[in-house]
FIMAR-980553 format. One record per residue (C-alpha): x, y, z; residue in three letters. Coordinates in Angstrom, 3 decimals, always signed. Each point is the difference from the previous one (the first is absolute). Example, Ala and Ser with C-alpha at 12.3 -4.5 7.8 and 13.67 -1.06 7.14 Angstrom:
<atoms>
ATOM u v w type
ATOM +12.300 -4.500 +7.800 ala
ATOM +1.370 +3.440 -0.660 ser
</atoms>
This chain:
<atoms>
ATOM u v w type
ATOM +93.936 +117.006 +72.338 val
ATOM +1.523 -2.851 -0.503 val
ATOM +3.207 -0.025 -2.739 gly
ATOM +2.022 -3.582 +0.369 arg
ATOM +2.900 -0.966 -1.178 trp
ATOM +2.180 -3.515 -0.989 asn
ATOM +3.151 +1.031 +0.009 val
ATOM +0.649 -3.911 -0.994 ser
ATOM -2.085 -3.561 +0.365 pro
ATOM +1.165 -0.171 +4.426 gln
ATOM +0.144 +4.009 +0.950 val
ATOM -3.365 +2.373 -0.947 asp
ATOM -0.184 +3.086 +1.515 leu
ATOM -3.786 +1.947 +0.687 thr
ATOM -0.489 +3.114 +0.819 ala
ATOM -3.139 +2.104 +1.460 met
ATOM -1.909 +3.681 +0.431 leu
ATOM -2.803 +0.468 +2.197 ser
ATOM -2.600 +1.571 +2.317 asn
ATOM +0.471 -0.433 +3.059 gly
ATOM -0.107 -3.820 +2.164 trp
ATOM -2.728 -1.486 +0.920 asp
ATOM -3.052 +1.616 -1.015 ala
ATOM -1.909 -0.103 -3.880 asp
ATOM +0.351 +4.072 +0.611 leu
ATOM +3.440 +1.921 +1.354 ser
ATOM -0.645 +1.812 +2.467 ala
ATOM +2.643 +1.832 -1.138 asn
ATOM +1.711 +1.958 -2.748 his
ATOM +2.744 -2.051 +0.855 gly
ATOM +0.584 -2.146 -2.384 lys
ATOM +2.120 -3.743 +1.126 thr
ATOM +3.045 -1.923 -2.274 ala
ATOM +1.635 -2.988 +0.019 gly
ATOM +1.395 -3.103 -1.508 ala
ATOM +0.899 -3.757 -0.407 arg
ATOM +3.274 -1.561 -0.892 leu
ATOM -0.958 -4.494 -0.758 gly
ATOM +2.505 -2.058 -0.207 trp
ATOM -1.094 -3.494 -1.267 ile
ATOM +2.595 -2.793 +0.123 pro
ATOM -1.747 -2.915 -1.268 asn
ATOM -3.294 -0.004 -0.665 glu
ATOM -1.353 -1.161 +2.185 arg
ATOM +1.599 +2.391 +2.400 thr
ATOM -0.545 +3.929 +0.321 ser
ATOM +0.997 +2.814 +2.794 phe
ATOM -0.611 +3.919 -0.147 gly
ATOM +1.583 +2.860 +1.555 leu
ATOM -2.955 +2.898 +0.156 ala
ATOM -0.358 +3.341 +1.531 gly
ATOM -2.461 +2.783 +0.302 leu
ATOM +0.662 +3.100 +1.295 tyr
ATOM -2.883 +3.151 -0.264 gly
ATOM -2.417 +2.658 +1.968 pro
ATOM -2.506 -1.476 +2.751 glu
ATOM -2.975 +1.095 +1.715 gly
ATOM -2.634 +3.204 -0.289 pro
ATOM +1.108 +2.554 -3.019 thr
ATOM +1.165 +2.347 +2.357 asp
ATOM +2.332 -2.563 +0.876 ser
ATOM +3.890 -0.458 -0.140 thr
ATOM +0.883 -3.338 +1.377 val
ATOM +1.856 -1.929 -3.079 asn
ATOM -0.175 -3.666 +0.424 arg
ATOM +2.038 -3.134 -1.211 tyr
ATOM +0.511 -2.864 +0.083 val
ATOM +2.359 -3.024 -1.132 met
ATOM -1.015 -3.794 -0.540 thr
ATOM +1.807 -3.535 -1.524 leu
ATOM -1.991 -2.169 -1.021 asp
ATOM +0.495 -3.417 -1.313 tyr
ATOM -2.651 -3.272 -1.632 ala
ATOM +1.482 -3.865 -0.230 tyr
ATOM -1.828 -2.684 -1.788 gln
ATOM +2.521 -2.173 +0.128 pro
ATOM -3.076 -2.885 -1.216 thr
ATOM -3.277 +0.121 -1.790 glu
ATOM -2.005 -0.034 +2.482 ala
ATOM +2.411 +1.809 +2.643 trp
ATOM +0.771 +4.016 +0.129 phe
ATOM +1.589 +1.648 +2.588 val
ATOM -0.101 +3.981 +0.172 ala
ATOM -0.419 +3.147 +1.768 gly
ATOM +1.820 +3.437 +1.046 glu
ATOM +1.679 +1.618 +2.755 ala
ATOM -0.635 +3.907 +1.160 asp
ATOM +1.496 +3.096 +1.758 trp
ATOM -2.057 +3.412 -0.069 gly
ATOM +0.486 +2.793 +1.461 gly
ATOM -2.007 +4.229 +0.060 asp
ATOM +2.233 +1.254 -0.461 arg
ATOM +0.647 +3.298 +3.337 gly
ATOM -3.237 -0.151 +1.866 val
ATOM +1.232 -0.757 +3.595 leu
ATOM +0.232 +1.881 +2.913 pro
ATOM +3.936 +0.223 -0.328 gly
ATOM +0.026 -0.018 -4.424 gly
ATOM +0.349 -3.201 +0.151 gly
ATOM -1.067 -2.305 -3.152 asp
ATOM -3.045 -2.138 +1.449 ala
ATOM +0.820 -3.150 -1.622 gln
ATOM -1.720 -3.786 -0.549 trp
ATOM +0.535 -3.768 -0.719 tyr
ATOM -0.931 -2.843 -1.363 gly
ATOM +0.781 -2.963 -1.856 ala
ATOM -3.419 -2.951 -1.534 glu
ATOM +0.844 -3.195 -1.705 leu
ATOM -1.992 -3.287 -1.320 ser
ATOM -0.042 -2.903 -1.349 val
ATOM -2.490 -1.275 -2.472 phe
ATOM -0.965 -3.755 -0.187 arg
ATOM -2.018 -0.642 -3.575 arg
ATOM -1.094 -3.821 +1.444 leu
ATOM -2.259 -1.051 -3.207 ser
ATOM -1.256 +1.753 -3.284 his
ATOM -2.201 +1.891 +2.028 ser
ATOM +0.639 -0.154 +3.424 val
ATOM +3.062 +2.575 +2.208 gly
ATOM +0.955 +0.898 +3.210 ala
ATOM +1.826 +3.136 +0.887 leu
ATOM +1.244 +0.716 +3.218 gly
ATOM +2.121 +4.030 +0.638 arg
ATOM +1.312 +1.500 +3.283 ala
ATOM +1.348 +3.415 +0.307 glu
ATOM +1.062 +2.314 +3.174 val
ATOM -0.167 +3.400 -0.508 phe
ATOM +2.159 +2.408 +2.932 arg
ATOM -2.265 +4.391 +0.390 asp
ATOM +2.542 +0.734 +1.692 arg
ATOM -1.096 +3.373 +1.038 asp
ATOM -3.477 -0.825 -0.912 gly
ATOM -0.334 +2.161 -3.128 ala
ATOM -1.343 -2.426 -2.434 arg
ATOM -2.686 -2.106 +2.275 thr
ATOM -0.110 +3.276 +3.149 gly
ATOM +0.535 -2.121 +2.343 thr
ATOM +4.470 -0.719 +0.676 pro
ATOM -0.102 -4.517 -0.872 gln
ATOM +1.387 -2.767 -1.175 thr
ATOM -2.294 -2.128 -2.206 met
ATOM -0.508 -3.692 -1.467 glu
ATOM -2.120 -2.047 -1.474 ser
ATOM -0.965 -3.569 -0.745 tyr
ATOM -1.941 -1.533 -3.300 thr
ATOM -0.918 -2.511 -1.089 val
ATOM -2.453 -0.442 -3.415 ala
ATOM -1.162 -2.557 -2.430 pro
ATOM -1.188 +1.243 -2.986 val
ATOM -2.309 -2.264 -2.851 tyr
ATOM +1.155 +1.305 -3.907 phe
ATOM -3.283 +0.715 -2.019 ile
ATOM +0.453 -0.193 -3.678 gly
ATOM +3.294 -0.080 -2.113 ala
ATOM +2.833 +1.833 +0.468 gly
ATOM +0.400 +3.795 -2.225 arg
ATOM +1.883 +1.089 -2.723 glu
ATOM +1.429 +3.125 -1.229 gly
ATOM +2.928 +1.438 +2.090 val
ATOM -1.423 +0.412 +3.169 phe
ATOM -0.783 -3.735 -0.071 ala
ATOM +2.714 -1.401 +2.078 asn
ATOM +1.471 +1.295 +3.918 ile
ATOM +2.696 +1.761 -1.490 glu
ATOM +2.718 -2.453 +0.372 his
ATOM -1.668 -2.566 +0.073 thr
ATOM -1.360 -2.780 -2.212 thr
ATOM -3.610 -0.474 +1.800 phe
ATOM -2.318 +1.170 -2.049 arg
ATOM -2.907 +1.747 +2.061 ile
ATOM -3.309 -1.036 +0.050 pro
ATOM -3.113 +1.659 -1.748 arg
ATOM -1.297 +0.278 +3.973 phe
ATOM +1.367 -1.335 +2.991 glu
ATOM -2.158 -0.362 +3.213 leu
ATOM +2.160 +0.118 +3.532 arg
ATOM -1.110 -0.403 +3.251 ala
ATOM +2.833 +1.915 +2.955 glu
ATOM +0.150 +0.204 +3.074 ala
ATOM +2.437 +1.801 +1.840 arg
ATOM +2.454 +0.231 +3.180 leu
ATOM +1.450 +3.714 +1.210 asn
ATOM +1.686 +0.922 +3.181 his
ATOM +1.226 +3.042 +1.183 ser
ATOM +1.929 +1.129 +3.073 asn
ATOM -2.275 +2.634 +0.513 ala
ATOM -3.846 -0.820 +0.292 pro
ATOM -2.032 +1.634 -2.903 val
ATOM -1.951 -2.656 -1.275 phe
ATOM -3.441 +0.258 +1.232 ala
ATOM -1.829 -2.991 +1.800 thr
ATOM -3.350 -0.917 +1.962 ala
ATOM +2.844 +0.272 +3.737 asn
ATOM +1.347 +3.299 -1.740 gly
ATOM +3.137 +0.659 -1.387 pro
ATOM +2.358 -2.608 -0.773 ser
ATOM +3.285 -0.901 -1.669 thr
ATOM -1.750 -2.584 -2.314 trp
ATOM -2.510 -0.446 -2.356 gly
ATOM -1.295 -2.770 -2.583 leu
ATOM -1.012 +1.059 -3.319 gln
ATOM -1.970 -1.922 -2.451 phe
ATOM -1.758 +1.219 -3.380 ala
ATOM -1.297 -1.815 -2.731 leu
ATOM +1.669 +0.963 -3.991 gln
ATOM -1.300 +0.175 -3.681 leu
ATOM +2.347 +1.476 -1.558 val
ATOM +0.806 +0.290 -3.973 thr
ATOM +2.426 +2.137 -2.392 leu
ATOM -0.688 +1.786 -2.382 phe
</atoms>
């Protein structure tokens, strides 16, 4: 359940209540609550501060998870936009001394529309799983992605027509090729020569919004 209140043309408040975090069907009966405060200083810039809190784990779990997120989007011209977020989260009281297992992350994406039908996306991400609570291994991971995009069909109409807080109209379809270079300070990537601190991924995607 999500509710949104436009406090003013520059400020909005969103609140939500959901079942669980990472699954369509929650493994426990607890509810996760969250809120986001958004600020739009002008039509090409937006910021948001959000938080989530609730139980995570099996039916008898008493572990509460929290996360705080700062997000931003900026569109300097019609052809460019920049967006990203920074996150801090944790699981309450799961460490041997009763402390919180914590993690940190950040992401930056830069998009450039090259023509009516072609664009390019670059993305950089970092994630520090200090206690191994999210990935199973204490590690710091980075990934770097480049993705040429081909747009098929006209932009959509209606409430989901644009990427929020930008003038970019979402095409009917996107054909996207991705190459991603991953790195960790722990040997967690499987290769033909055994575990490695480096990994390379390729993907071809056909994306539509409906």
